[in-house]
C-alpha positions as CSV (number, residue, x, y, z in Angstrom):
1,X,-99.9,32.2,-226.5
2,X,-101.5,35.7,-226.2
3,X,-103.9,37.0,-229.0
4,X,-101.4,39.7,-229.8
5,X,-98.7,37.1,-230.5
6,X,-101.1,34.9,-232.5
7,X,-102.1,38.0,-234.7
8,X,-98.4,38.9,-235.0
9,X,-97.6,35.3,-236.3
10,X,-100.6,35.3,-238.8
11,X,-99.4,38.8,-240.0
12,X,-95.6,37.5,-240.5
13,X,-97.0,34.4,-242.4
14,X,-99.2,36.7,-244.6
15,X,-96.6,39.3,-245.3
16,X,-93.9,36.8,-245.7
17,X,-95.8,34.8,-248.4
18,X,-96.6,37.9,-250.3
19,X,-92.9,39.0,-250.3
20,X,-91.7,35.7,-251.2
21,X,-94.3,35.4,-253.9
22,X,-93.2,38.8,-255.4
23,X,-89.4,37.9,-255.4
24,X,-90.3,34.7,-257.1
25,X,-92.3,36.2,-259.7
26,X,-89.7,38.8,-260.5
27,X,-86.8,36.1,-260.4
28,X,-88.7,34.2,-263.3
29,X,-90.0,37.1,-265.1
30,X,-93.6,35.9,-264.3
31,X,-95.5,39.0,-265.3
32,X,-94.3,38.7,-268.8
33,X,-94.9,34.9,-268.7
34,X,-98.4,35.2,-267.4
35,X,-99.8,38.5,-268.6
36,X,-100.2,40.5,-272.0
37,X,-97.0,42.1,-273.0
38,X,-98.2,44.0,-275.7
39,X,-101.1,46.6,-276.0
40,X,-104.3,44.8,-276.2
41,X,-108.1,45.7,-276.2
42,X,-109.4,47.6,-273.3
43,X,-111.6,44.8,-272.0
44,X,-108.9,42.3,-272.2
45,X,-106.5,44.4,-270.3
46,X,-108.9,45.3,-267.6
47,X,-109.8,41.7,-267.2
48,X,-106.0,40.9,-267.0
49,X,-105.8,43.5,-264.2
50,X,-108.8,42.1,-262.6
51,X,-107.4,38.5,-262.6
52,X,-104.3,39.8,-260.8
53,X,-106.2,41.1,-257.9
54,X,-108.4,38.2,-257.7
55,X,-105.6,35.9,-257.6
56,X,-104.1,38.3,-254.8
57,X,-107.5,37.8,-252.8
58,X,-107.2,34.0,-253.2
59,X,-103.5,34.1,-251.9
60,X,-104.6,36.1,-248.7
61,X,-107.9,34.1,-248.1
62,X,-106.4,31.4,-245.8
63,X,-104.5,34.2,-243.6
64,X,-107.8,36.2,-243.7
65,X,-109.8,33.1,-242.2
66,X,-107.0,32.7,-239.6
67,X,-107.0,36.3,-238.5
68,X,-110.7,37.0,-238.7
69,X,-112.1,33.6,-237.5
70,X,-109.7,31.2,-235.9
71,X,-107.7,33.8,-233.6
72,X,-111.0,35.4,-232.4
73,X,-112.7,31.9,-231.8
74,X,-109.8,30.9,-229.7
75,X,-109.4,34.1,-227.5
76,X,-112.6,36.0,-227.7
77,X,-115.8,35.2,-225.6
78,X,-118.1,36.0,-228.5
79,X,-116.1,35.5,-231.7
80,X,-117.9,36.4,-235.0
81,X,-120.1,33.9,-236.7
82,X,-118.8,32.6,-240.0
83,X,-121.8,33.9,-242.1
84,X,-121.5,37.4,-240.8
85,X,-117.8,37.5,-241.1
86,X,-118.0,36.2,-244.6
87,X,-120.6,38.8,-245.7
88,X,-118.4,41.6,-244.4
89,X,-115.3,40.0,-246.0
90,X,-117.0,39.8,-249.5
91,X,-118.3,43.3,-249.4
92,X,-114.9,44.8,-248.4
93,X,-112.9,42.7,-250.8
94,X,-115.4,43.5,-253.7
95,X,-115.1,47.2,-253.1
96,X,-111.3,47.0,-252.9
97,X,-110.7,44.9,-255.9
98,X,-112.8,47.2,-257.8
99,X,-111.0,50.2,-256.6
100,X,-107.6,48.6,-257.4
101,X,-108.5,47.3,-260.9
102,X,-110.0,50.6,-262.0
103,X,-107.2,52.8,-260.9
104,X,-104.5,50.2,-262.3
105,X,-106.4,50.4,-265.6
106,X,-106.0,54.2,-265.7
107,X,-102.6,54.0,-264.6
108,X,-101.8,51.7,-267.6
109,X,-103.4,54.2,-270.1
110,X,-101.5,57.1,-268.7
111,X,-98.1,55.2,-268.4
112,X,-98.6,54.2,-272.1
113,X,-99.9,57.3,-273.6
114,X,-97.9,60.2,-271.8
115,X,-95.1,58.4,-270.1
116,X,-94.1,56.7,-266.8
117,X,-93.4,59.8,-264.9
118,X,-96.9,61.0,-265.2
119,X,-97.9,57.9,-263.2
120,X,-96.2,59.6,-260.1
121,X,-98.5,62.6,-260.6
122,X,-101.5,60.3,-260.6
123,X,-100.2,58.3,-257.5
124,X,-99.8,61.6,-255.6
125,X,-103.4,62.7,-256.5
126,X,-105.0,59.4,-255.6
127,X,-103.1,59.4,-252.2
128,X,-104.8,62.9,-251.6
129,X,-108.1,61.7,-252.6
130,X,-107.9,58.4,-250.4
131,X,-107.1,60.8,-247.4
132,X,-109.9,63.0,-248.2
133,X,-112.5,60.2,-248.8
134,X,-111.3,57.8,-245.9
135,X,-114.5,58.2,-244.0
136,X,-116.6,57.3,-247.1
137,X,-114.4,54.5,-248.0
138,X,-114.7,53.0,-244.5
139,X,-118.5,53.5,-244.5
140,X,-118.9,51.8,-248.1
141,X,-116.7,48.7,-247.0
142,X,-118.5,48.2,-243.7
143,X,-122.0,49.4,-244.3
144,X,-121.8,51.4,-241.2
145,X,-123.3,54.8,-240.6
146,X,-121.2,57.8,-239.8
147,X,-123.6,60.3,-238.0
148,X,-123.2,63.8,-237.2
149,X,-120.4,65.3,-234.9
150,X,-121.5,65.0,-231.5
151,X,-119.1,67.1,-229.9
152,X,-117.1,69.4,-232.2
153,X,-114.9,67.2,-234.3
154,X,-115.8,64.1,-232.3
155,X,-118.3,61.4,-234.0
156,X,-119.2,58.3,-232.3
157,X,-119.7,55.4,-235.0
158,X,-121.2,52.2,-234.9
159,X,-119.1,49.0,-235.6
160,X,-119.0,45.4,-235.6
161,X,-115.3,44.3,-234.9
162,X,-114.3,44.5,-231.4
163,X,-110.8,45.5,-232.5
164,X,-112.1,48.6,-234.2
165,X,-110.7,51.5,-232.5
166,X,-111.6,54.6,-234.8
167,X,-109.1,57.1,-235.5
168,X,-108.6,60.6,-237.1
169,X,-109.9,61.3,-240.8
170,X,-110.2,64.2,-242.9
171,X,-107.8,66.5,-244.5
172,X,-105.6,68.4,-242.3
173,X,-107.7,71.5,-240.8
174,X,-110.8,69.4,-241.5
175,X,-110.3,66.5,-239.1
176,X,-113.0,64.1,-237.5
177,X,-112.3,62.1,-234.5
178,X,-114.1,58.7,-234.9
179,X,-114.7,56.9,-231.7
180,X,-116.6,53.5,-231.4
181,X,-120.1,54.1,-230.1
182,X,-119.9,51.4,-227.4
183,X,-117.0,53.2,-225.8
184,X,-119.5,55.6,-224.4
185,X,-120.6,52.6,-222.1
186,X,-117.6,50.5,-221.9
187,X,-115.2,53.1,-220.9
188,X,-115.3,55.4,-218.0
189,X,-116.2,59.0,-218.9
190,X,-112.8,60.3,-217.7
191,X,-111.1,57.9,-219.8
192,X,-113.2,58.5,-222.8
193,X,-112.4,62.1,-222.4
194,X,-108.8,61.5,-222.2
195,X,-109.0,59.3,-225.6
196,X,-110.7,62.1,-227.3
197,X,-108.3,64.9,-226.1
198,X,-105.4,62.8,-227.0
199,X,-106.6,62.4,-230.5
200,X,-107.4,66.1,-230.7
201,X,-103.9,66.7,-229.6
202,X,-102.5,64.7,-232.3
203,X,-103.7,67.0,-235.1
204,X,-103.5,70.1,-233.0
205,X,-99.7,69.5,-232.3
206,X,-99.1,69.1,-235.9
207,X,-98.0,65.5,-235.4
208,X,-100.8,64.0,-237.7
209,X,-99.7,66.5,-240.6
210,X,-96.2,65.6,-240.3
211,X,-97.1,61.8,-240.3
212,X,-99.3,62.2,-243.4
213,X,-96.5,64.1,-245.3
214,X,-93.8,61.6,-244.2
215,X,-96.2,58.8,-245.3
216,X,-97.1,60.3,-248.5
217,X,-93.4,61.0,-249.3
218,X,-92.5,57.5,-248.4
219,X,-95.0,55.9,-250.6
220,X,-94.1,58.4,-253.6
221,X,-90.4,57.4,-253.1
222,X,-91.2,53.9,-253.1
223,X,-93.3,54.0,-256.2
224,X,-90.8,56.0,-258.0
225,X,-88.0,53.5,-257.1
226,X,-90.3,50.7,-258.4
227,X,-90.9,52.4,-261.7
228,X,-87.1,52.9,-262.0
229,X,-86.4,49.3,-261.1
230,X,-88.9,48.2,-263.8
231,X,-87.3,50.1,-266.7
232,X,-89.3,53.3,-266.5
233,X,-91.4,52.0,-269.4
234,X,-95.1,51.2,-269.1
235,X,-96.5,49.7,-272.4
236,X,-98.5,46.7,-271.2
237,X,-100.2,45.0,-268.3
238,X,-97.0,42.9,-267.7
239,X,-94.9,46.0,-267.2
240,X,-97.2,47.6,-265.0
241,X,-97.6,44.5,-262.8
242,X,-93.7,44.4,-262.6
243,X,-93.9,47.9,-261.2
244,X,-96.5,46.5,-258.7
245,X,-94.3,43.7,-257.5
246,X,-91.3,46.1,-257.0
247,X,-93.6,48.6,-255.0
248,X,-94.8,45.6,-252.9
249,X,-90.9,45.0,-251.9
250,X,-90.4,48.6,-251.3
251,X,-93.5,48.8,-249.0
252,X,-92.2,45.8,-247.0
253,X,-89.0,48.1,-246.3
254,X,-91.4,50.4,-245.1
255,X,-92.9,47.9,-242.7
256,X,-89.4,47.5,-241.1
257,X,-88.4,51.3,-241.0
258,X,-91.6,53.4,-240.4
259,X,-92.7,51.7,-237.1
260,X,-89.6,53.2,-235.4
261,X,-90.8,56.8,-236.1
262,X,-94.4,55.8,-235.3
263,X,-93.3,54.5,-231.7
264,X,-91.4,57.8,-231.1
265,X,-94.5,59.8,-231.9
266,X,-96.9,57.5,-229.6
267,X,-94.4,58.2,-226.7
268,X,-94.1,62.1,-227.5
269,X,-97.8,62.4,-227.7
270,X,-98.4,60.7,-224.4
271,X,-95.7,62.8,-222.9
272,X,-97.1,66.1,-224.3
273,X,-100.4,65.6,-222.4
274,X,-98.8,64.9,-219.0
275,X,-98.8,68.7,-218.4
276,X,-102.6,68.8,-218.6
277,X,-103.6,65.3,-217.5
278,X,-102.8,63.0,-214.6
279,X,-100.1,60.6,-215.9
280,X,-101.5,57.8,-213.8
281,X,-105.0,58.1,-215.1
282,X,-103.8,58.5,-218.7
283,X,-101.9,55.2,-218.2
284,X,-105.0,53.5,-216.9
285,X,-107.0,54.7,-219.9
286,X,-104.4,53.4,-222.2
287,X,-104.5,49.9,-220.5
288,X,-108.4,49.9,-220.7
289,X,-108.6,50.8,-224.5
290,X,-106.1,47.9,-225.0
291,X,-108.3,45.7,-223.0
292,X,-111.2,46.7,-225.4
293,X,-109.3,46.0,-228.3
294,X,-106.0,44.6,-228.8
295,X,-105.7,42.6,-225.6
296,X,-101.9,42.8,-225.8
297,X,-100.8,44.7,-222.6
298,X,-97.1,43.3,-222.5
299,X,-94.4,42.5,-225.1
300,X,-90.7,42.0,-225.2
301,X,-88.5,44.7,-226.6
302,X,-87.4,42.5,-229.4
303,X,-90.9,41.6,-230.4
304,X,-92.1,45.1,-230.4
305,X,-89.2,46.2,-232.5
306,X,-90.7,44.3,-235.6
307,X,-94.0,45.2,-237.2
308,X,-95.2,46.9,-233.8
309,X,-95.8,50.7,-234.6
310,X,-97.7,51.2,-231.3
311,X,-96.0,50.3,-228.0
312,X,-97.6,48.0,-225.7
313,X,-99.6,49.9,-222.7
314,X,-97.0,48.6,-220.2
315,X,-94.2,50.3,-221.9
316,X,-96.3,53.4,-222.6
317,X,-97.2,53.6,-218.8
318,X,-93.8,53.2,-217.9
319,X,-92.7,55.9,-220.2
320,X,-95.2,58.4,-218.7
321,X,-93.2,58.2,-215.5
322,X,-90.0,59.5,-217.1
323,X,-89.1,62.7,-218.8
324,X,-89.3,62.7,-222.6
325,X,-89.8,64.8,-225.7
326,X,-93.1,66.6,-226.2
327,X,-92.4,67.1,-230.0
328,X,-94.6,64.7,-231.9
329,X,-92.7,64.1,-235.2
330,X,-94.9,61.8,-237.4
331,X,-97.9,60.5,-235.7
332,X,-99.4,57.3,-237.0
333,X,-97.1,57.3,-240.0
334,X,-96.5,53.6,-240.4
335,X,-100.3,52.7,-240.7
336,X,-101.1,56.0,-242.7
337,X,-98.5,54.8,-245.5
338,X,-100.2,51.3,-245.4
339,X,-103.6,52.9,-246.1
340,X,-102.3,55.5,-248.7
341,X,-100.6,52.6,-250.4
342,X,-104.0,51.8,-251.7
343,X,-103.1,54.4,-254.4
344,X,-101.3,51.6,-256.3
345,X,-102.9,48.4,-255.3
346,X,-102.0,48.4,-251.5
347,X,-100.2,45.2,-251.8
348,X,-99.4,44.9,-248.1
349,X,-102.3,47.2,-246.6
350,X,-104.5,44.3,-245.4
351,X,-101.7,41.7,-244.9
352,X,-100.3,43.2,-241.7
353,X,-101.0,41.7,-238.3
354,X,-103.1,44.4,-237.0
355,X,-105.8,43.9,-239.7
356,X,-105.5,40.7,-241.6
357,X,-108.8,39.2,-241.7
358,X,-110.5,42.2,-240.3
359,X,-112.3,43.9,-243.2
360,X,-113.7,46.6,-240.8
361,X,-110.0,47.6,-240.2
362,X,-108.6,47.8,-243.8
363,X,-109.6,51.3,-244.5
364,X,-109.3,52.4,-240.8
365,X,-106.2,50.6,-239.2
366,X,-106.0,50.6,-235.4
367,X,-104.4,53.5,-234.0
368,X,-103.2,54.7,-230.6
């Protein structure tokens, strides 16, 4: 079994467990049985919310251990040490649980005092805040330092996880391109330049902006549908958690739908660069980045159609030799939607195969 397939099965198991748990709790009206159904004191309500997210951490822990320790131990020459991994995991979990529980507490107050529709407004504002503060969140969760831009908008950052691939952060118009610092020595200079230019093209083409808007709209629609399915009345912790469980199910639908648009954007962005870059060398750069991070160069079409928003290097290299659209519709939409789902507890944001057990990737999911 390849490392990519092992991670995929771990992610399927993790996501499947969460979806089945949500379905079970909704079918037996679990929130009303386990959580306060009437207004209570602020401390009592906050600790009820905190308990929910601690329980979620416990549910995810076995899969985190499989994805973060067992799979690297089986496939990597120098897998992480348990003590170091546990320290990073605890730090990231603590920050994420704190963020989720505090925002949920405010959702409860707003929903109860001025009505459920205002939760959608808060959700939209929190998504925007997450987008603007992604670098700071990643830095806080990983204890890594982000230095000054070394080449325009490009920043080389230190990291601990071998699968960290950096990405693009910041509001549209104020982007930073984050590149793992060790790529300066592990990638050929021409390959590194191609990676930087490709990411710059992602926002200069408008693809990243379209991906952000699509991701935000998908999450807002899912959140609104979750409120409606819950009766559109937020009066207690139990009713808010019911919304959360429905949001988890609608987020799962996003895992099945959004990767299709994501793959289209990857192919289109690759094609858009063939006019200014050598296609063969671009394909080599794509393979080399995969070797440093995913180590999943080939996949069957059927395997790639489920939970795989980024096509494998083999398929991307093959597509470079063919004519295709240069219009980038919604770049990185699938994983942008996952990160922005933090705005309401991010039920599946760290359960998917690309980052389960890898706390350094929770706030900055792998990108192409």
